[in-house]
N, C-alpha and C positions, 0 to 999 in steps of 0.2 A: 504494500500500500504506500502511496506517495503522499507527503505532507502538502497541505494547502498553504497559501501565503496570505498573511493578514495584509490588509490594505495600508495600515498605518506603519507597519514595519516589515521589512523584507526578511523575515526569519521563519524558520520552520516551527510550527506549533502543533499541538495536540492532534488529532484525528488520524495520526499516522503511526506506523510501527517502527520505522527507521528514520533517523535524522539525516538530512543532506545539507552540505554547506550552503548558506545563503549567498546569492550572487551579489557582487559589489554594487551593482546598479539594477533595480528591479526592471524586468522586461515589461513592455507595454502590455496591458491586459488584452486578451483576445476579444474580438467583436462579439457582443452577446447575441445569442439567438433570440427569436421571438419569445420562446418559452422562458428563457432567463430574464428577459425584460419584464415579463408578467410577474416573475417572482419578486422583483424589487418594488412592486406596488402593493400597498396594503389592501386586501380585500377578503371577502368571506371564504375564498378558496384556501387561504393560508391560515387565517385566524378569525374566529367569530367575534362580532362586536359584543361588548359587555351587556348591552341591552337586548341581545338576541334571545328568542325563546330557548329555554334549556341551558342558558349560559351560567346558571347558578344551581348548585346541588348540595344537599346536606347528606353526609355519609355517617355522621357519628354525633352523639350527644356529649356534652362536657362530662369529664370524669376526674378532673383535677390533674391529670397527667396523660401525656400522649407520647408514644414511642414510634418513630418513623424509621423504617429501614431504607437507606438512601443508596441508590446505585446509579452509575452513569458509565458511558463508554462500554456498552455491552458488546458491540462490534461484530464478532464472528460467530457463526452457528456451527462450527465443526464440533465433533463429539467431545473432544477434550475440553473445549471452552464451555460447552453446555454443562459438562460434569462439574467443572470448576464453579460455574455460576450457581448451580444447584447447592453446592457447599456453602457459598456466600449467603444465599437466600435462607438455607437451613440454619446457619449460625445467627443471622438477623432474627429469625423467628424464635430461635431458642433463647435469645436475649430479650424477647418480649415485644418485638416489632408488631404493631397492629395494622399498619398501612405501609405499603412499599411505594417509593418514588423512583421512577425511571427517567433520568434526566439526560436525554440526548444520546446520539449514536446508537440507535435501536436496531440497526441492521441496514445493509445496503440495498436490499430488495425484499419483496413481500415474503418469500420463503424464509429468509433469515429473520425477518421481523416476527413472523409467526412462531418460529422456534424459540427465539430469545425471549419474547414477551410471554410465550407459553410456559417457559421455565418459571417466570415470576408468578403467573396466575395459578400454576400448580400448587402454590403455597396456600391457596384458598383465601389469601388476604386481598383486600382492595388494592389496585395498582393505579397510581396517578402517573400518566405518561406525558413527556414533553419532547416534541420533535426537535432535532438539532439541525445540522447542516447537510444531512444526507437522505432524509426521509421525504419522499414525494407524498404530498398530502393525500391525494386520492388513493394511493396504494396503501398507506398506513391506515386510513379510514376503513378500507375494505378488510384489512387484517384484523383490526380491532373489532369490527362488526362480527366477523367469523368467530373470534374468540368469545365474544359475548353470547353467541348462539350455543356455545359449548358450556356455558355457565360461568364464564369468567366475569369478574366485576372490575372492569377497566374503564377509567375516566381519563379522557384526553384533554389536557389543559388548553389545547387549541380550540376546542369546541365548548367545553365547560370551563369558563374562565375563572369562576370563583367556586371553591369547594370548602364547605364548612365541615371541620373535623372536631367541633365542640370546643377543644382547648386551643385551637388556632384556626385561622382562615387562610387557605392557600390560594394564591393567585399566580398564574403562569405567564411567561413571555417566551414562546417558542421561536425557533429559527436562528439563523446567523444574523450578524449585523452588517456584513459586507458581502456583495455578490461573489467576490473572488474567494470567499471561504467555502462556497458550496462544493461538496464532494459529489453531488448528483445533480444533473440538469433537471430542473423542475422542483427542487427543494426550495424552501421558503426563506426570505429575508424580512426581518421586521424593519420598519422605518420610523422616522421621527413622530409621525402622528400616532403610531402604535404606542410609543413611549408616553406621549401626552395623554392618550386615552387611559393607559394603565395608571398614570399619576393621578388622574381624576378619579378613577375607581378606588385607588388606595385611600384617597382623602375621605371617601364615603364609608370605609370599613372600620369597624371597631377593633382595636388591637387586642391581642397580638396577631400580626399578619406575617405569613411566610411567603416570600417571593421565590419562585422557582424559574430559573432561566437557563438556557443551554450554554450561555457564555457568561463569563464573570465581568464585574465592573472593573474599570481601570484602577489598578493599584498604584502605590507611590514608591514602593521599595521592594527588596528581595523577599520580604515576609508575606507579600500579598498572594492572592489566589490566582493571579494571572501571569506569573513569571515564566518566561520561556527564553532560553539563551541569554539570560541576564537582563531581559527587558520586560516591562509591563505591557501586555498586549490586549487587555480587555477593552470594553466599550466605556468610554468616559461619560457617555450620556446616562448610564445607569446609576452613576453616583448620586444624582438628584433624587432617585427613588429610595435610596437607603434610609433617609430619615422617616419615610412613610411606612417602611416595612421593618419590623424589629428583627426579623430573622430572614435568612436567605440560603438557597442551595444553588450552586453554580458549577458547571462542568467545563468540558472542552480543553482546558489547558491542563493536560494530565500530569505533567512534571511538577505542577504545584498542587497536586491532589493530596488528600490525607492531611489537610490542615484547615484551621478555622481562624477567623479574625473578629475583632469587635468593631464597634462603630468608629473607632479612631484608627483602625487598621493594625492594632496591636494583636499579636497571637493570643488565641484562647486555647490553653492546654486541654487535653482530654479530661473528662470528668469534672470540669470547672463550669459552674453556672455563670451565665452572663446575661445582662439585660438586652444586649444586642449581639447576635452571633450569625456569622456568614460563613458557609461551609463549602469547600470543594472536596467531594468524597474521593476523587481520583477515578481511574478507569477500572471497571470490574473485569475487563478482558484479561485473560491469564498470561498474555505475552509480557515478559519481563520489561519493565519500563524504567529508564534512568530518571531519577527524581532530582529536583532542584537542590535538595540537601545532600546529594551524593550517594544516596541509597538506591537500591534497585528493588522495585516492588512488582510482583506478578499477581495481579488480581486483588482489588481492595474495594471496600464499601464503607459505610458509616452508619452508626445508630444515633439519631438525633432525638433527644428527649426534651420535651417542652413541659414545664411545670409552672403554672401561673404565668407571670410575666418574664420568666427566665428560661434559658435553654442551655443544654450541655450536649456534648457529643463524645462518641467513642469510635476509634478506628476499628475496622474489621478487615484483617489481612490474612491471606492464606500463606504467602511466601514473601519473605523479605531478605535481601542480601545486602550487607553493608560493604562498601568499597574499602 
């Protein structure tokens, strides 16, 4: 798999298995196809309006505490990866996860998406899904509809924009933030008016609110959730949303996975409650991944616990090798 190039920096980032040296001067982007041009527009084909019928759903009543099993970067549907993913899901469920969140990289095609999401729904837990930079909307819709016919409880945050979980309200922002990030022609890009609509929706919600996006906000230093090749590569526009959302889950920049920060960007250690907590769970895919801290991790997820107005997190890792 080849890395995609962020528009703001010509470096290799997340969605890939192997890193390649960045060119000294970024090449000009290829001329977009008609389908790609459609992807840069905000419309119901990519994400439903907040006022659309069915855009809000209640899944759970308040219980004083909520545990979310958080996975991202599911990626490949080969047998070894599916077995590894089952172990991660099993461990999350053993630790008390009541809902699973699948944040981006849900598979390159419908067959892979069916297998990968199927592993999550086998748990019998509700699954909140967020499309990233490779899922074609119509294909993912069809896969999820088929899984629901088989009894799965899967909620896509492109369609159901607000999900009430009793102890927190979840709001999603699916898609990539630049066209050149797309791994698949026909995948979706969110635009400025999507961010503005999300900001207005967040203003109407009672805290605590959990924002789930496929890409992280732009960080300020090496401790952030978006560090790749020593640079911060997230979307700076998302920073304005953080004061409106007390908690967040962000994916895509896998080398900065397995970490969390607070509202000031300071690290939040595992098992530490924080009034503001923003998490990058890392890639669940079993391929060994070189991390920003010098370690190598093959398959990881996280358990996010929300208790009252505070949250804490725990990493869930199958294999880790220190350099």
